[in-house]
C-alpha positions as CSV (number, residue, x, y, z in Angstrom):
1,X,0.0,0.0,-0.4
2,X,1.5,3.5,-0.9
3,X,1.4,5.8,2.1
4,X,-0.7,8.5,0.2
5,X,-3.2,6.8,-1.5
6,X,-6.3,4.7,0.0
7,X,-6.0,0.9,0.3
8,X,-8.6,0.1,-2.4
9,X,-9.8,1.5,-6.0
10,X,-12.0,0.1,-8.4
11,X,-13.4,1.3,-11.6
12,X,-17.3,0.6,-11.4
13,X,-19.1,0.3,-14.5
14,X,-22.9,1.6,-15.3
15,X,-25.1,2.3,-18.4
16,X,-23.1,5.2,-19.7
17,X,-20.0,5.5,-18.7
18,X,-18.0,4.3,-15.2
19,X,-16.2,6.1,-12.2
20,X,-13.2,5.2,-10.2
21,X,-13.3,4.8,-6.4
22,X,-11.5,4.3,-3.6
23,X,-12.2,3.3,0.0
24,X,-10.0,3.0,2.8
25,X,-10.0,1.8,6.6
26,X,-9.6,4.0,9.3
27,X,-6.2,3.9,10.6
28,X,-6.8,2.1,13.8
29,X,-8.3,-0.8,11.2
30,X,-4.8,-0.7,9.2
31,X,-6.1,1.9,6.8
32,X,-5.0,5.8,6.2
33,X,-8.3,7.1,6.6
34,X,-8.0,9.1,3.1
35,X,-11.1,7.5,1.6
36,X,-14.8,6.7,2.6
37,X,-14.6,3.0,4.7
38,X,-16.5,0.5,2.7
39,X,-19.6,0.8,5.4
40,X,-20.2,4.6,4.5
41,X,-20.1,3.3,0.6
42,X,-23.1,0.6,1.9
43,X,-24.8,3.3,3.9
44,X,-25.0,5.9,1.0
45,X,-25.9,3.3,-1.4
46,X,-28.7,2.4,1.0
47,X,-29.7,6.4,1.3
48,X,-29.5,6.6,-2.5
49,X,-31.6,3.8,-3.4
50,X,-34.1,5.0,-0.8
51,X,-34.4,8.4,-2.0
52,X,-34.6,7.2,-5.6
53,X,-37.3,4.6,-4.7
54,X,-39.1,7.2,-2.6
55,X,-38.9,10.1,-5.4
56,X,-40.4,7.5,-7.9
57,X,-43.3,6.0,-5.4
58,X,-44.1,9.9,-5.0
59,X,-44.3,10.5,-8.7
60,X,-46.3,7.1,-9.5
61,X,-48.9,8.5,-6.3
62,X,-48.9,11.8,-7.6
63,X,-47.5,13.2,-4.6
64,X,-45.2,16.3,-5.2
65,X,-42.4,17.7,-3.0
66,X,-40.0,20.5,-3.3
67,X,-37.2,18.9,-1.8
68,X,-36.5,15.1,-0.2
69,X,-33.0,14.9,2.1
70,X,-32.0,11.2,3.0
71,X,-29.6,10.2,5.1
72,X,-28.4,6.8,6.9
73,X,-26.3,6.1,9.9
74,X,-25.2,3.3,11.8
75,X,-23.4,2.4,15.2
76,X,-20.2,-0.2,14.4
77,X,-18.6,-2.1,17.0
78,X,-15.7,-3.1,15.6
79,X,-14.6,-6.0,18.4
80,X,-15.4,-8.9,16.3
81,X,-13.9,-7.3,13.4
82,X,-10.7,-7.2,15.2
83,X,-11.1,-10.7,16.9
84,X,-12.2,-9.4,20.4
85,X,-15.6,-10.0,20.6
86,X,-18.4,-11.9,19.2
87,X,-21.1,-8.6,19.7
88,X,-22.9,-8.1,16.3
89,X,-20.7,-5.7,14.4
90,X,-23.7,-3.7,13.3
91,X,-26.8,-3.7,15.4
92,X,-29.0,-1.3,13.0
93,X,-29.3,1.3,10.8
94,X,-31.4,4.6,10.4
95,X,-33.1,5.9,7.8
96,X,-34.0,9.5,7.9
97,X,-35.9,11.1,5.1
98,X,-36.8,14.8,5.1
99,X,-39.6,15.5,3.1
100,X,-40.5,19.6,1.8
101,X,-44.3,19.0,0.5
102,X,-47.5,20.6,1.1
103,X,-49.2,17.4,0.4
104,X,-51.2,15.5,3.3
105,X,-49.4,13.8,6.0
106,X,-51.5,10.6,4.8
107,X,-50.4,10.8,1.3
108,X,-46.5,11.2,2.3
109,X,-46.9,8.2,4.7
110,X,-48.4,6.1,2.2
111,X,-44.9,6.9,-0.1
112,X,-42.8,6.4,2.9
113,X,-44.6,2.8,3.7
114,X,-44.4,1.7,-0.1
115,X,-40.9,3.2,-0.6
116,X,-39.7,0.8,2.1
117,X,-41.7,-1.8,0.8
118,X,-40.2,-1.5,-3.0
119,X,-36.5,-0.3,-2.2
120,X,-34.0,-3.0,-3.2
121,X,-31.1,-1.1,-0.6
122,X,-33.6,-1.4,2.0
123,X,-34.3,-4.8,1.3
124,X,-30.9,-6.2,1.2
125,X,-30.3,-4.8,4.5
126,X,-33.6,-6.0,6.1
127,X,-33.6,-9.7,4.7
128,X,-31.4,-12.7,4.9
129,X,-29.6,-12.9,1.5
130,X,-27.7,-16.2,0.3
131,X,-24.1,-15.2,-0.3
132,X,-21.9,-17.3,-2.2
133,X,-18.2,-16.7,-2.2
134,X,-15.0,-18.2,-4.5
135,X,-11.8,-17.7,-4.0
136,X,-9.2,-18.0,-7.3
137,X,-5.4,-18.1,-6.1
138,X,-3.1,-17.1,-9.1
């Protein structure tokens, strides 16, 4: 690992292009703290997916919003990650949506409930998903 660079970099391709992303652990985890850590990307992905789903459902239901701000947070206990405990690494994630709208609260609640049900990002963190791994050594 080069001292001035994050630990991990990758090019992520999408429909109309690609972007280079970097990730780094905090210094106490062996990184340099020079880029978001992997869990920060996970939370960003969850919040972005929820925001997109909320906006889509709102449009479908005719709910107009002047603005939507979504944030995601969690509390991490890295004891298990470093072999010091068996406590859960993450006990939960909190999504906060701040909507500016003149629509009735009942309509916004409907959008919220449908968004929670339909959002792939929310699904990924609330339902057990089979994980398949493979290791290639060259």
